[in-house]
BAFI-3210 file (N, C-alpha, C; in Angstrom, 3 decimals, decimal comma, padded with zeros to 6 digits):
// residues 198
n [1|2|3|4|5|6|7|8|9|10|11|12|13|14|15|16|17|18|19|20|21|22|23|24|25|26|27|28|29|30|31|32|33|34|35|36|37|38|39|40|41|42|43|44|45|46|47|48|49|50|51|52|53|54|55|56|57|58|59|60|61|62|63|64|65|66|67|68|69|70|71|72|73|74|75|76|77|78|79|80|81|82|83|84|85|86|87|88|89|90|91|92|93|94|95|96|97|98|99|100|101|102|103|104|105|106|107|108|109|110|111|112|113|114|115|116|117|118|119|120|121|122|123|124|125|126|127|128|129|130|131|132|133|134|135|136|137|138|139|140|141|142|143|144|145|146|147|148|149|150|151|152|153|154|155|156|157|158|159|160|161|162|163|164|165|166|167|168|169|170|171|172|173|174|175|176|177|178|179|180|181|182|183|184|185|186|187|188|189|190|191|192|193|194|195|196|197|198]
n.u [118,747|116,242|112,699|109,653|106,566|103,137|100,702|097,449|093,921|091,183|088,268|086,272|085,877|088,038|088,510|089,846|088,870|086,021|084,547|084,927|087,174|086,850|086,797|085,107|083,259|084,622|085,150|087,559|088,091|088,134|089,659|091,253|092,778|094,167|095,654|097,258|098,700|100,163|101,596|102,327|103,133|104,041|102,317|100,225|098,875|100,701|099,266|097,202|098,354|098,692|095,996|095,268|096,716|099,232|101,755|105,089|106,066|108,830|109,598|108,659|108,696|108,707|110,401|109,955|107,477|105,439|103,282|100,564|099,327|096,550|096,179|097,549|096,272|093,787|094,708|095,934|093,704|092,636|094,337|096,763|099,928|102,082|101,550|102,734|104,933|106,900|108,090|110,039|108,626|107,225|105,723|104,196|103,736|102,865|101,868|101,897|103,575|105,415|106,451|104,174|105,207|108,276|109,061|108,043|108,646|108,205|107,849|108,338|109,327|109,532|107,791|108,572|111,291|112,284|111,501|112,954|115,558|115,389|115,008|117,544|118,907|120,246|118,379|115,122|112,200|109,976|106,959|104,222|101,524|099,402|097,804|095,569|096,290|099,048|099,910|099,361|101,259|103,594|103,525|105,326|107,484|106,693|107,220|105,903|102,530|100,217|097,140|094,323|091,585|088,363|085,001|083,231|081,508|082,054|081,400|082,349|084,727|087,912|090,439|092,502|094,992|095,482|095,995|095,395|095,018|097,390|098,823|100,301|102,025|101,570|102,464|100,723|101,518|100,613|097,506|095,449|092,716|090,376|088,249|086,270|085,698|087,396|090,154|093,568|095,732|098,791|101,100|103,817|105,764|105,906|108,747|110,172|112,181|111,110|110,249|110,255|107,164|106,154]
n.v [-067,955|-067,095|-067,593|-065,671|-066,670|-066,512|-067,836|-068,661|-068,652|-068,139|-066,631|-067,408|-065,001|-063,553|-062,695|-062,600|-062,349|-061,206|-057,843|-056,986|-058,330|-060,924|-064,470|-066,627|-067,553|-069,001|-071,968|-074,197|-076,974|-080,554|-082,026|-080,029|-079,335|-081,772|-081,731|-079,485|-080,343|-082,410|-081,204|-078,521|-078,287|-076,405|-074,262|-074,674|-073,434|-073,223|-073,805|-075,417|-077,742|-079,800|-080,405|-081,504|-083,748|-083,941|-083,732|-082,460|-081,797|-081,446|-078,326|-077,939|-076,192|-073,402|-071,208|-068,869|-066,453|-063,846|-061,287|-058,994|-056,502|-056,819|-059,503|-060,767|-059,992|-061,460|-063,848|-062,776|-061,755|-064,106|-064,779|-065,763|-065,102|-065,890|-067,250|-068,918|-070,515|-072,233|-071,056|-068,261|-065,267|-062,386|-059,299|-056,734|-053,434|-050,061|-048,911|-050,415|-050,321|-051,997|-055,434|-057,982|-060,381|-062,079|-063,773|-062,739|-060,499|-057,117|-054,915|-051,757|-050,653|-050,110|-052,611|-053,785|-053,197|-054,422|-057,153|-057,708|-057,684|-059,757|-061,964|-062,316|-063,478|-066,550|-069,627|-071,261|-070,885|-067,986|-067,252|-065,452|-064,657|-062,967|-059,747|-058,616|-055,952|-055,881|-057,859|-056,555|-054,472|-055,998|-057,298|-056,999|-058,458|-061,016|-064,375|-066,748|-067,933|-069,609|-070,623|-071,401|-072,050|-071,418|-072,671|-070,351|-067,289|-064,106|-061,433|-059,074|-057,533|-058,141|-057,854|-060,196|-059,063|-055,831|-053,196|-051,488|-050,799|-052,605|-054,658|-057,863|-060,626|-064,174|-067,635|-070,611|-073,478|-075,776|-077,489|-078,627|-080,347|-080,784|-082,972|-081,510|-079,407|-077,323|-075,939|-076,227|-073,914|-073,397|-070,958|-069,415|-066,465|-064,626|-065,153|-066,335|-069,123|-072,475|-074,851|-077,934|-079,226|-078,757]
n.w [-044,392|-042,009|-042,309|-042,482|-041,495|-041,944|-040,201|-039,950|-039,176|-041,337|-042,967|-045,853|-047,161|-046,312|-043,587|-040,283|-037,777|-035,838|-035,859|-033,219|-032,479|-031,642|-032,283|-032,114|-033,869|-035,615|-035,044|-033,570|-035,146|-034,691|-036,628|-037,615|-035,382|-035,080|-037,462|-036,919|-034,659|-035,812|-037,947|-037,300|-034,436|-032,617|-032,774|-031,120|-028,174|-025,108|-022,608|-023,606|-024,464|-022,573|-022,071|-024,504|-024,507|-025,676|-024,725|-024,710|-027,467|-029,830|-031,456|-034,846|-037,072|-036,379|-034,099|-032,879|-032,074|-033,319|-032,309|-032,431|-030,099|-029,717|-030,381|-028,423|-026,016|-025,377|-024,151|-021,884|-020,555|-019,695|-017,749|-018,570|-019,126|-020,629|-023,321|-025,266|-024,211|-025,068|-027,170|-028,403|-027,529|-028,910|-028,660|-030,377|-029,588|-029,073|-026,893|-024,572|-021,551|-020,402|-020,086|-019,128|-018,397|-017,900|-019,946|-022,233|-024,768|-025,249|-027,938|-029,285|-031,562|-035,180|-036,870|-039,379|-039,689|-037,370|-037,778|-040,103|-039,120|-037,276|-038,937|-039,908|-037,881|-036,409|-036,389|-036,197|-038,316|-038,229|-036,682|-037,550|-035,753|-035,760|-035,271|-037,871|-038,423|-037,759|-039,530|-041,954|-041,859|-041,913|-044,309|-046,609|-045,641|-045,272|-045,973|-046,311|-046,442|-044,472|-044,508|-042,779|-044,203|-043,580|-044,038|-044,149|-044,500|-043,410|-043,810|-042,799|-040,543|-038,940|-041,228|-043,052|-043,728|-042,964|-044,891|-046,927|-050,427|-052,005|-053,793|-053,329|-054,544|-054,320|-054,441|-054,799|-052,949|-051,762|-051,059|-048,604|-048,067|-045,417|-043,532|-042,196|-043,815|-043,777|-045,488|-045,760|-046,885|-048,462|-049,267|-050,974|-051,002|-054,022|-055,951|-053,905|-053,131|-053,684|-051,128|-049,293|-047,886|-044,449]
ca.u [118,017|114,956|111,540|108,512|105,371|101,858|099,883|096,263|092,598|090,464|087,026|086,321|085,977|089,292|088,544|090,431|088,123|084,875|084,970|085,397|088,372|086,521|086,832|084,414|082,493|085,542|085,524|088,703|087,536|089,030|090,621|092,223|093,679|095,030|096,598|098,198|099,594|101,074|102,408|102,778|102,795|104,400|101,258|099,283|099,294|101,300|098,293|096,336|099,085|098,333|094,577|095,199|097,533|100,303|103,056|105,920|106,807|109,763|109,114|109,001|108,850|108,931|110,936|109,643|106,144|105,175|101,879|100,136|098,764|095,196|096,271|098,128|095,435|092,833|095,394|096,123|092,410|092,392|095,370|097,919|100,845|103,048|100,736|103,550|106,164|107,822|108,630|110,390|107,402|107,424|104,500|104,396|102,789|103,403|101,149|102,254|104,776|106,333|105,900|103,605|105,877|109,668|109,231|107,409|109,330|107,366|108,645|107,649|109,892|108,911|107,766|109,281|112,707|112,568|111,408|114,102|116,738|115,118|115,191|118,970|119,452|120,130|117,243|114,052|111,389|109,305|105,533|103,354|100,262|098,350|096,598|095,466|097,075|100,453|100,158|099,420|102,526|104,704|103,279|106,530|108,481|106,116|107,753|104,955|101,251|099,525|095,802|093,268|090,429|087,111|083,849|082,385|081,570|081,780|080,764|083,074|085,569|089,342|090,932|093,738|096,082|094,950|097,089|094,997|095,278|098,819|098,868|101,480|101,754|102,029|102,323|100,176|102,411|099,842|096,154|095,095|091,313|090,096|086,873|085,358|085,476|088,559|091,242|094,816|096,401|100,146|101,604|105,097|105,853|106,453|110,169|110,809|112,482|110,237|110,870|109,307|106,142|106,603]
ca.v [-066,943|-067,515|-067,088|-065,237|-067,321|-066,055|-069,046|-068,063|-069,096|-067,059|-066,970|-067,372|-063,599|-062,939|-062,102|-063,491|-062,125|-060,273|-056,457|-056,786|-059,136|-062,287|-065,410|-067,843|-068,019|-069,918|-072,951|-075,011|-078,305|-081,624|-082,382|-078,913|-079,525|-082,892|-081,247|-078,584|-081,156|-083,186|-080,379|-077,264|-078,435|-075,203|-073,281|-074,991|-072,727|-074,062|-074,328|-076,378|-078,954|-080,848|-080,768|-082,287|-084,935|-083,965|-083,621|-081,322|-082,163|-080,434|-077,403|-078,444|-075,174|-072,109|-071,101|-067,508|-066,004|-062,390|-060,977|-057,650|-056,446|-057,386|-060,928|-061,207|-059,653|-062,499|-064,734|-062,015|-061,716|-065,422|-064,972|-066,445|-064,032|-066,498|-068,274|-069,820|-070,561|-073,050|-070,215|-066,879|-064,493|-060,973|-058,568|-055,362|-052,487|-048,739|-048,398|-051,198|-049,715|-053,053|-056,789|-058,627|-061,657|-062,012|-064,578|-062,027|-059,263|-056,100|-054,158|-050,592|-050,138|-050,456|-054,064|-054,229|-053,142|-055,472|-058,473|-057,888|-058,053|-061,063|-062,974|-062,528|-064,238|-067,994|-070,253|-071,782|-069,831|-067,039|-067,366|-064,300|-065,181|-061,944|-059,722|-058,094|-054,698|-056,226|-058,543|-055,566|-053,796|-056,917|-058,004|-057,125|-059,356|-062,383|-065,311|-067,864|-067,872|-070,854|-070,123|-072,400|-071,412|-071,944|-072,551|-069,336|-065,906|-063,268|-060,189|-057,923|-057,859|-057,803|-058,511|-061,019|-058,092|-054,496|-052,442|-050,667|-051,444|-052,732|-056,095|-058,659|-061,908|-065,402|-068,842|-071,730|-074,626|-076,977|-077,329|-079,817|-080,336|-081,590|-083,460|-080,499|-078,380|-076,417|-076,259|-075,548|-073,437|-072,909|-070,090|-068,753|-065,185|-064,712|-064,942|-067,131|-070,481|-073,491|-075,764|-078,999|-078,978|-079,070]
ca.w [-043,665|-041,478|-043,047|-041,699|-041,952|-041,383|-039,986|-039,366|-039,655|-042,046|-043,610|-047,333|-047,614|-045,912|-042,263|-039,255|-036,536|-035,883|-035,638|-031,839|-032,260|-031,281|-033,403|-031,736|-035,037|-036,329|-034,058|-033,888|-035,359|-034,288|-037,662|-037,717|-034,246|-035,426|-038,452|-036,267|-033,805|-036,656|-038,857|-036,678|-033,015|-031,858|-032,850|-030,054|-026,969|-024,052|-021,683|-024,252|-024,805|-021,602|-022,281|-025,709|-024,282|-026,680|-024,099|-025,080|-028,687|-030,299|-032,511|-036,184|-038,085|-035,768|-032,709|-032,458|-032,476|-033,329|-032,102|-032,051|-028,775|-029,712|-030,437|-027,130|-024,878|-024,927|-023,208|-020,633|-019,887|-019,093|-016,722|-019,180|-019,587|-021,520|-024,022|-026,067|-023,422|-025,798|-028,244|-028,084|-027,733|-029,131|-028,823|-030,862|-028,990|-028,752|-025,707|-023,384|-020,945|-020,034|-020,339|-017,925|-018,172|-018,372|-021,155|-023,360|-025,145|-025,874|-028,836|-029,768|-032,779|-036,451|-037,048|-040,539|-039,379|-036,345|-038,379|-040,999|-038,301|-036,683|-039,953|-040,113|-036,763|-036,613|-035,752|-036,999|-038,888|-037,314|-036,867|-037,361|-035,315|-035,993|-036,027|-039,216|-038,580|-037,802|-040,804|-042,983|-041,802|-042,196|-045,541|-047,457|-045,055|-045,167|-046,995|-046,514|-045,836|-044,218|-044,169|-042,522|-044,820|-043,040|-044,924|-043,528|-044,977|-042,245|-044,235|-042,228|-039,379|-039,035|-042,415|-043,030|-043,698|-043,112|-045,477|-048,048|-051,730|-052,249|-054,126|-053,157|-055,167|-053,675|-055,262|-054,044|-052,949|-051,450|-050,534|-047,859|-047,606|-044,228|-043,529|-041,651|-044,793|-043,760|-046,427|-045,349|-048,085|-048,252|-050,330|-050,759|-051,642|-055,362|-055,937|-052,883|-053,597|-053,156|-050,185|-048,990|-046,858|-043,083]
c.u [116,655|113,826|110,441|107,279|104,142|100,919|098,637|095,022|091,914|089,176|087,247|086,511|087,117|089,370|089,062|089,728|086,966|085,353|085,475|086,649|088,087|086,549|086,105|083,483|083,323|086,000|086,720|088,192|088,587|090,077|091,635|093,238|094,666|096,101|097,667|099,214|100,613|102,044|103,037|102,512|103,086|103,307|100,124|099,720|099,764|100,241|097,407|097,025|098,752|096,895|094,417|096,010|098,711|101,691|103,799|106,746|107,773|109,119|109,562|109,366|109,333|109,580|110,596|108,215|106,030|103,688|101,699|099,500|097,390|095,142|096,709|097,098|094,410|093,479|095,575|094,813|092,067|093,467|096,608|098,820|101,895|102,356|101,529|104,932|107,253|108,456|109,186|109,179|107,688|106,065|104,817|103,297|103,494|102,778|101,439|103,552|105,791|105,680|105,339|104,256|107,311|109,932|108,669|108,155|108,353|108,227|107,800|108,202|109,154|108,950|108,580|110,797|113,111|112,547|112,537|115,346|116,616|115,367|116,678|119,602|119,387|118,904|116,252|113,268|110,604|107,797|104,879|101,978|099,113|098,659|096,738|096,268|098,546|100,805|100,214|100,743|103,690|104,563|104,531|107,559|107,962|106,599|106,759|103,640|100,748|098,162|094,873|091,975|089,158|085,967|082,818|082,583|081,171|081,089|081,395|083,872|086,974|089,910|092,262|094,967|095,519|096,062|096,613|095,420|096,773|099,100|100,283|101,147|102,316|101,714|101,819|101,136|101,720|098,465|095,754|093,676|091,123|088,601|085,846|085,016|086,534|089,565|092,478|095,589|097,785|100,602|103,012|105,055|106,456|107,927|110,902|111,076|111,530|111,007|109,831|108,335|106,660|106,152]
c.v [-067,484|-066,904|-066,659|-065,860|-066,830|-067,262|-068,601|-068,708|-067,882|-067,595|-066,947|-065,959|-062,843|-062,243|-063,103|-063,352|-061,211|-058,854|-056,217|-057,635|-060,563|-063,196|-066,680|-068,333|-068,896|-071,001|-073,776|-076,450|-079,371|-081,989|-081,278|-079,017|-080,664|-082,488|-080,362|-079,377|-081,901|-082,341|-079,138|-077,312|-077,201|-074,132|-073,571|-074,258|-073,669|-074,603|-075,419|-077,706|-080,088|-081,311|-081,663|-083,570|-085,065|-083,878|-082,358|-081,682|-081,061|-079,542|-077,951|-077,352|-073,850|-072,211|-069,729|-067,168|-064,483|-062,183|-059,488|-057,682|-057,070|-058,896|-061,503|-061,030|-060,695|-063,466|-064,045|-061,957|-063,007|-065,745|-065,694|-065,349|-064,553|-067,617|-069,304|-069,916|-071,373|-072,330|-068,915|-066,017|-063,011|-060,328|-057,165|-054,461|-051,152|-048,170|-049,196|-050,635|-050,759|-054,375|-057,334|-059,932|-061,563|-062,809|-063,913|-060,695|-058,312|-055,143|-052,964|-050,107|-050,654|-051,960|-054,557|-054,255|-054,275|-056,851|-058,722|-058,290|-059,472|-062,198|-063,266|-063,340|-065,720|-068,550|-070,795|-070,598|-069,074|-067,096|-066,003|-064,837|-064,212|-060,730|-059,038|-056,812|-055,009|-056,950|-057,568|-054,818|-054,695|-057,608|-058,083|-058,132|-060,802|-063,246|-066,424|-067,565|-069,321|-070,470|-071,341|-071,791|-072,095|-071,730|-071,606|-068,038|-065,004|-061,966|-058,937|-058,401|-057,399|-058,595|-059,304|-060,138|-056,703|-053,572|-051,376|-051,345|-051,421|-054,174|-056,707|-060,085|-063,064|-066,540|-069,992|-072,911|-075,907|-076,574|-078,636|-079,687|-081,264|-081,929|-082,444|-079,423|-077,305|-076,874|-075,494|-075,231|-072,941|-072,139|-069,628|-067,428|-065,337|-064,372|-065,744|-068,522|-071,487|-074,340|-076,791|-078,597|-079,401|-080,483]
c.w [-043,232|-042,298|-042,057|-042,291|-041,196|-041,340|-039,242|-039,926|-040,269|-042,632|-045,161|-047,826|-046,936|-044,547|-041,259|-037,906|-036,791|-035,644|-034,221|-031,502|-031,907|-032,504|-033,051|-032,833|-035,949|-035,355|-034,526|-033,953|-035,054|-035,374|-037,888|-036,584|-034,544|-036,452|-037,802|-035,428|-034,645|-037,443|-038,204|-035,171|-032,170|-031,889|-031,841|-028,785|-025,876|-023,095|-022,295|-024,525|-023,855|-021,786|-023,480|-025,611|-025,209|-026,070|-024,486|-026,336|-029,115|-031,355|-033,865|-037,173|-037,454|-034,395|-032,117|-032,909|-032,321|-033,212|-031,941|-030,701|-028,691|-029,804|-029,107|-025,970|-024,476|-023,926|-021,872|-019,865|-019,204|-018,027|-017,232|-019,754|-020,548|-022,303|-024,824|-025,408|-024,132|-026,981|-027,684|-028,494|-027,810|-029,435|-029,277|-030,295|-028,745|-027,487|-024,452|-022,826|-020,522|-020,277|-019,035|-017,570|-018,661|-019,632|-022,405|-023,582|-025,800|-026,657|-029,357|-031,104|-034,026|-036,673|-038,283|-040,308|-038,411|-036,961|-039,348|-040,265|-037,741|-037,707|-040,245|-038,996|-037,048|-035,912|-036,733|-037,575|-037,805|-037,702|-036,595|-037,022|-035,546|-035,143|-037,374|-039,413|-038,670|-039,081|-041,971|-043,051|-042,254|-043,527|-046,458|-046,955|-044,996|-046,346|-047,304|-045,792|-045,645|-043,672|-043,965|-042,956|-044,361|-043,983|-044,348|-044,284|-043,814|-042,630|-043,666|-041,026|-039,590|-040,230|-042,168|-042,944|-043,972|-043,605|-046,443|-049,318|-052,018|-052,594|-053,925|-053,679|-054,362|-054,597|-054,399|-054,131|-052,524|-050,917|-049,903|-047,398|-046,410|-044,255|-043,063|-042,682|-044,804|-044,810|-045,968|-046,628|-047,757|-049,479|-049,985|-051,513|-053,026|-055,306|-054,883|-053,496|-052,934|-052,147|-049,786|-047,875|-045,514|-042,732]
res [m|r|k|l|g|y|f|v|a|a|t|i|d|g|y|i|a|a|p|d|g|s|w|d|f|l|p|v|r|e|d|v|t|t|f|m|i|e|e|y|p|e|t|i|p|t|p|a|r|g|l|l|g|m|g|d|p|p|n|r|v|f|d|t|v|l|m|g|r|n|t|y|e|p|a|l|r|e|g|v|s|s|p|y|a|h|l|r|q|i|v|f|s|r|t|m|t|g|s|p|d|p|a|v|q|v|v|a|e|d|p|v|t|f|a|g|k|l|k|q|e|p|g|m|d|i|w|l|a|g|g|g|n|l|a|g|q|l|l|p|e|i|d|e|l|v|i|k|l|n|p|v|i|a|g|g|g|i|p|l|a|a|r|g|f|d|p|h|s|f|t|l|t|s|a|t|p|l|d|s|g|v|i|v|l|r|y|r|a|a|g|e|a|a|r|p|a|a]
***
């Protein structure tokens, strides 16, 4: 069965964005980009691949990306309607009346039900790109967390998973410190079988 992985940058105090949704206080450092290209190349947006000179490498871990509307909209504001053209792109929204791009599927149904069905389909794993509200809803379905922990305390903003008090246990499987001070932490959901790193 496919796994749902939440791959995201966060602060020490557990925020993925500022209250307005911006994340420019979490700069993408060169060593983090190198790590992503080597381990999770499919998480690099399609328009950035040419700028980084990485060509079109095959997907290593994920073939599908899930996004909330607030995660998708910054790309739209930049005129990019298909930010991950190398993946199947699914945006959860109850207010978007249609998709701005034929390569992007807009889904209004319950994310947990939809993700449960998606995990039963054949294919590679599924990447939850954000945001915090969608992650909070999908928390029971998340099999793996990959957190790029930045050496920053934000003090407020959009949390890693907005759900209210509802503890879910995860087991640390690896910690990769980078020279910039970012630590890439990999966790699997408690009860999930261990598997090798990507």
